[in-house]
C-alpha positions, 0 to 999 in steps of 0.5 A: 971516312969509314963512318960516313961510308958505313952510314951511306951503306946503311942508308942504301940497305935501309932504302932497299929494304923499304923498297922490298916492303913497298913491293911486297905490300903492292903485290899483296894488295894486287893479290887481294884485289884479284881475289875480291874480283874473282869472288865478286864475279862468282857472286854475280854469276850466282845471282844472274843464274838465280834471276834467270831461274826465277824468270824461267819459272814465271815464264812457265807459269804464265805460259801455262795460264795463257790459254785461260788468260786469252779466254778471259780477255776475249770474254771481257772484250765481248762484254765491252763491245756489247756495252758500247753497242748498247750505249751507242744505240741509247744515245744515237737518237739524241746524237742524230737530233743534235746533228740535225739541229746544228745542220738546220741552224747553220743552213738557216744562218747561211740564208 
């Protein structure tokens, strides 16, 4: 009987030791996950700060050029308006003739 009791005691001790090993491994795993999460958050914060800095630089550059851009856009718009006026004047006679022809053709067919 002593041998059986000793065997049972050894099994219980081995089970407790195995449970401690599992608990230790689980705790180490959780600690590593926390550490990885903290490192990832630091990297994200650094990346976000860099992106924000780049954005602010581009914003400052573009706002400095905005006066020149507005003037350039105004000039381009004026040129386009003049081109449209010229083109409109060039084809207006043809359009009027075509409309008169269509109106007279419709009137003649209506009679």
